[in-house]
C-alpha positions in Angstrom: 3.1 -15.5 -31.8 5.3 -13.1 -33.8 5.1 -10.3 -31.1 7.1 -10.5 -27.9 6.1 -8.5 -24.8 8.4 -8.3 -21.8 6.8 -7.9 -18.4 8.7 -6.6 -15.3 6.8 -7.6 -12.2 4.4 -9.9 -14.1 4.2 -12.3 -11.2 2.5 -9.8 -8.9 -1.1 -9.2 -8.2 -1.9 -7.0 -11.2 0.7 -8.7 -13.4 -0.9 -12.1 -13.5 -4.1 -10.6 -14.8 -2.3 -8.6 -17.5 -0.5 -11.7 -18.5 -3.7 -13.6 -18.9 -5.1 -10.9 -21.1 -2.0 -10.8 -23.3 -1.5 -14.6 -23.6 -5.2 -15.0 -24.6 -4.4 -12.9 -27.8 -1.6 -15.3 -28.8 1.4 -13.0 -28.2 4.6 -14.3 -26.5 5.3 -13.0 -23.0 8.7 -12.9 -21.3 8.5 -12.6 -17.6 11.5 -10.7 -16.2 11.9 -11.3 -12.4 14.6 -11.2 -9.9 13.7 -14.9 -9.3 12.0 -16.3 -12.4 10.6 -19.2 -10.4 8.1 -16.7 -8.9 6.4 -16.5 -12.3 6.4 -20.2 -13.2 2.8 -20.5 -11.9 1.8 -18.5 -15.0 3.0 -21.2 -17.5 -0.4 -22.8 -17.8 -1.9 -19.6 -19.1 0.0 -19.9 -22.4 0.6 -22.5 -25.1 3.9 -24.3 -25.5 6.5 -21.8 -26.4 4.3 -18.8 -25.6 5.9 -18.0 -22.2 9.5 -17.2 -21.4 11.3 -16.5 -18.1 14.4 -14.5 -17.5 16.3 -13.3 -14.4 16.4 -9.5 -14.2 16.6 -6.8 -11.5 15.4 -3.3 -12.6 18.1 -1.7 -10.4 20.7 -3.4 -12.5 21.0 -2.0 -16.0 22.8 -4.9 -17.5 20.2 -7.4 -16.5 17.4 -5.2 -17.8 19.1 -4.7 -21.1 19.4 -8.5 -21.6 15.8 -9.1 -20.6 14.3 -6.7 -23.2 16.3 -8.0 -26.2 14.0 -8.6 -29.2 11.0 -7.0 -27.4 8.2 -5.5 -29.4 6.6 -4.0 -26.2 7.6 -3.7 -22.6 5.6 -3.0 -19.4 6.9 -2.0 -16.0 4.8 -3.0 -13.0 7.4 -3.0 -10.3 6.6 -0.9 -7.2 7.0 -0.9 -3.4 4.9 0.4 -0.6 7.9 0.7 1.8 11.7 0.7 1.5 13.8 1.8 -1.5 11.3 4.2 -3.2 14.0 6.1 -5.1 15.8 3.0 -6.2 12.7 1.2 -7.5 10.2 3.9 -8.6 12.7 6.3 -10.2 16.0 4.7 -11.0 14.5 1.3 -11.8 11.7 2.8 -14.0 14.3 4.8 -15.9 16.5 1.7 -16.5 13.5 -0.2 -17.9 12.4 2.7 -20.1 15.9 3.4 -21.5 16.4 -0.3 -22.2 13.1 -0.6 -24.0 13.9 2.4 -26.2 17.4 1.0 -27.0 15.9 -2.3 -27.9 13.6 -0.6 -30.4 10.3 -1.5 -28.6 7.3 0.1 -30.2 5.3 0.4 -27.0 6.2 1.0 -23.4 3.6 1.0 -20.6 4.5 2.2 -17.1 2.1 1.5 -14.3 2.3 4.4 -11.8 -0.4 5.3 -9.2 -3.2 7.8 -8.8 -1.7 10.6 -6.7 1.7 10.4 -8.3 3.2 13.9 -7.8 6.8 15.0 -7.8 5.8 17.6 -5.1 4.1 15.1 -2.9 5.1 15.1 0.8 5.0 11.3 0.9 8.0 9.4 -0.5 5.7 7.0 -2.3 3.8 9.8 -4.2 6.9 11.9 -4.9 8.9 9.0 -6.3 6.0 7.8 -8.4 5.8 11.3 -9.9 9.6 11.5 -10.5 9.5 8.0 -12.0 6.9 9.1 -14.5 9.1 12.0 -15.5 12.1 9.7 -15.9 10.1 7.4 -18.1 8.8 10.2 -20.3 12.4 11.5 -20.8 13.7 8.0 -21.8 10.6 6.9 -23.8 8.5 9.9 -24.9 5.8 7.6 -26.4 5.3 5.7 -23.2 1.7 5.1 -21.9 1.4 5.8 -18.2 -1.4 4.3 -16.2 -2.4 5.7 -12.8 -4.8 3.3 -11.1 -6.5 4.1 -7.8 -6.3 1.4 -5.1 -6.9 -2.0 -6.9 -9.2 -4.7 -5.6 -9.4 -8.3 -6.6 -9.2 -11.9 -5.2 -5.6 -11.6 -4.2 -5.5 -8.0 -3.2 -4.0 -6.5 0.0 -6.9 -4.1 0.3 -10.3 -5.8 0.7 -8.6 -8.9 2.1 -6.6 -7.0 4.7 -9.5 -5.0 6.0 -11.9 -7.9 5.9 -9.4 -9.9 7.9 -9.2 -7.2 10.6 -13.0 -7.0 10.7 -13.1 -10.7 11.3 -10.5 -10.6 14.0 -11.3 -7.5 16.0 -14.6 -6.8 17.9 -13.7 -3.1 18.0 -12.6 -1.6 14.7 -10.3 1.5 14.7 -10.6 3.6 11.6 -7.8 6.0 10.7 -8.6 9.0 8.4 -12.1 7.8 7.9 -13.0 10.8 5.7 -10.2 10.1 3.2 -11.8 9.2 -0.2 -10.8 6.5 -2.7 -12.0 5.3 -6.0 -11.4 1.5 -5.9 -10.7 -0.1 -9.2 -11.2 -3.7 -10.3 -8.0 -5.5 -11.2 -9.4 -7.1 -14.4 -10.4 -3.6 -15.7 -6.9 -2.3 -15.2 -5.4 -5.4 -16.8 -7.6 -4.9 -19.9 -6.5 -1.3 -20.2 -2.8 -2.2 -19.9 -3.1 -5.0 -22.5 -4.8 -2.6 -24.9 -2.1 0.0 -24.4 0.6 -2.6 -25.2 -1.1 -4.1 -28.2 -2.1 -0.7 -29.7 0.9 1.6 -29.2 -0.3 4.2 -31.8 -3.7 4.7 -30.1 -2.3 5.2 -26.6 1.2 6.5 -27.1 2.4 9.5 -25.0 -0.8 9.5 -22.9 -1.5 9.3 -19.2 -4.6 7.7 -18.0 -6.2 7.8 -14.5 -8.1 4.7 -13.7 -10.7 4.7 -11.0 -13.8 2.6 -10.3 -17.4 3.8 -10.6 -17.8 4.7 -6.9 -16.0 7.2 -4.7 -15.9 5.8 -1.1 -14.4 7.1 2.1 -12.3 4.9 4.3 -15.1 4.7 6.8 -17.6 3.7 4.1 -15.3 1.0 2.8 -15.0 -0.6 6.2 -18.8 -0.4 6.7 -19.3 -2.0 3.3 -16.9 -4.8 4.2 -18.7 -5.4 7.5 -22.0 -5.8 5.6 -20.4 -8.0 2.9 -18.9 -10.3 5.5 -21.9 -10.4 7.7 -20.3 -8.8 10.7 -21.2 -5.9 13.0 -18.4 -4.1 14.6 -18.0 -1.2 17.0 -16.2 1.4 15.0 -13.9 3.9 16.6 -12.6 6.9 14.6 -9.0 7.4 15.6 -8.4 11.2 15.8 -5.7 12.7 13.6 -4.0 14.1 16.7 -3.5 10.5 17.8 -3.0 8.7 14.5 -0.4 11.2 13.2 2.0 10.9 16.1 1.5 7.1 16.2 2.5 6.8 12.6 5.5 9.1 13.1 6.8 7.4 16.2 5.9 3.7 15.6 5.3 3.4 11.9 8.8 2.0 11.3 8.0 -1.1 13.5 7.1 -4.4 11.9 3.4 -4.9 11.9 2.6 -1.2 12.5 -0.9 -0.4 11.5 0.3 2.6 9.4 3.6 4.0 8.4 4.5 7.7 8.4 4.6 7.7 4.6 1.2 6.1 4.4 -0.2 8.6 6.8 1.1 11.4 4.5 -0.6 9.7 1.6 -3.9 9.7 3.4 -3.9 13.5 3.6 -5.0 13.6 0.0 -8.0 12.0 -1.7 -7.1 9.2 -4.1 -9.7 9.9 -6.8 -9.6 10.6 -10.6 -9.2 14.2 -11.6 -12.3 15.7 -13.4 -10.4 16.4 -16.6 -8.4 13.2 -16.7 -8.7 10.6 -19.4 -9.6 7.1 -18.1 -11.3 3.9 -18.9 -13.5 5.5 -21.6 -10.5 5.8 -23.9 -10.3 2.0 -23.8 -14.0 1.3 -24.2 -14.1 -0.2 -20.7 -17.0 0.3 -18.2 -15.5 0.2 -14.7 -16.7 -2.6 -12.4 -18.2 -1.8 -9.1 -16.8 -3.4 -5.9 -20.2 -4.8 -5.0 -20.5 -6.6 -8.3 -17.6 -9.0 -7.8 -16.1 -8.8 -4.3 -18.5 -11.2 -2.8 -16.8 -14.0 -4.8 -13.7 -13.9 -2.6 -15.0 -12.2 0.6 -17.2 -15.1 1.5 -14.3 -16.8 3.2 -14.5 -14.0 5.9 -18.1 -14.8 6.8 -19.0 -16.8 9.9 -19.3 -20.4 8.5 -18.3 -19.1 5.1 -20.8 -20.0 2.3 -23.0 -21.9 4.7 -24.4 -18.8 6.4 -25.0 -15.7 4.4 -27.2 -13.5 6.6 -25.8 -10.5 8.5 -27.2 -11.8 11.8 -24.5 -14.5 12.0 -21.9 -11.9 13.1 
């Protein structure tokens, strides 16, 4: 209880799992959110006095500075898939890192993304890369985590595609050959918690976190069909159709893919051969098949009451 860790974005999908890992060790956790009420559901994870909540916006330096006062360690999880990439991924990340350094924090963890590259053609990938550079300049001892696409009970990955498979008799697949290395949310959370609690062992390092399997977009959809007991007619959308569609209509609400997402799909989202990863934390990555059935069952016909594939 003597250590205080400040989490920016702790109420999000990954943040709640990191919070659980941290609170189980007895440290105090302060959740910094634009609206602190979004994180109140995390209160039961801690003992009395173990959780704190503060209003903070990473784009406003003054609020960030107040939020990190007295912090022993800080973690930034804030990111967006569309909108103000520069404001959030670069300027916001810099604000948090600078505030952590000024507050005398001994550890800073920045959650970036696999594929972060300042030279990327996608705004997401480019700003993630520039954000890493901004963090390194402000807090040289920072630990940077680059997870691949994350799966878990509340994800917008397996749930989104399983929902489409349930709803559509014909399944269009965009960039079916694009490869991913899906990673379990609990594994990423354990790595982040270790980096925060052991700053000397992970300081100044960048880790690429991927699961044990490399799967193409088409293979992921086929696996989800099998996992949810549904057979669908798959149609591979040609690049000559998907690209113009993303450019012309990607801005529209509910568009299947934005132009920036299309650009991201031009590169595989897998761990580099020479990159350090889960082994540095003593973690064995969890396979999708080992855990996903626990939450995908709701997409089956009749849910838990019919489990065979023939019910599609």
